[in-house]
N, C-alpha and C positions, 0 to 999 in steps of 0.2 A: 583536467576538468571534464573533457568530453567522455573518456572511458568511465569515469565515475558516474556520469549521467546515464550512460548505456547500462552499466551494471545495476544502477538503482531501478531502472525500468524492468530489467530482466528479473531481478530479485522480487520486485513487487508483483510481477505477473505470476511468478512461481508461488508466492504466498497466497495470492487470490485463488489460484487453481487448487492448491492444497487445502485451503480453508473450505472451499466448496466440496471438494472430494471427501474430506473427513467428516463433514456434517456440521462444522462450526457455523456456517451460514447456509441459508437456503434461498439465495437470491438468483441463482443461475450462474453459470460459469463466466459469461461475458460481463454481466454487471459487477460481479465480485472482482474480476481482474481490473475493470475500469476504475472502480472505487479505490483499489489498492494502488494503482498507478497514479491516480490523482493525489492521494495522500502522500505518497512518496515524492512526487514532484513538488508539492507544496513545502514539505519539510526540507527538501534539497535546496530550493531557492531561498528559504528562510535561513538555512545554514550558510549559504553563500553571501547573502546580503548582510546578515547581522552577526555572523560568526558563532551561531549557536551550535554547539557540538555536544552530543551525549557520549557516543562511543565511536567506533570506526564507521566509515560510510555504509558498509554492509549491514551492520547491526542497526544503524539508524534507519535504513530502508525497511528492514523487517519490522521494527517497532512502529514506524510511521504507517506502514501498511496495515498492521493489525489494529492500530489506533483508529485509522479511517474506517475499517470494517465495523468497529465497535460503535463509533460515533454516528455514522450514516445509517439511519433507519430505512429499510426498504421492504419491510414485511407488511405493507398496507394493501396487499393483494387479496382479493376474495378467493376463498378456497372452494 
């Protein structure tokens, strides 16, 4: 269980970095990584508590991180 949690955090951080690097988001590196890790944590704990599984833990971490980036709006800055 603990290695799965660490893997989820690492994968979510990588997804946040790659999404910012590729131009998918323009939040900044740290906010994107934090959003991804939060979404991955949320889905990880839902998976443990309720047994909701979509795919393997790695694919679930990637999908939940991308979902969190899509759901959380952070473009309300002035330009």
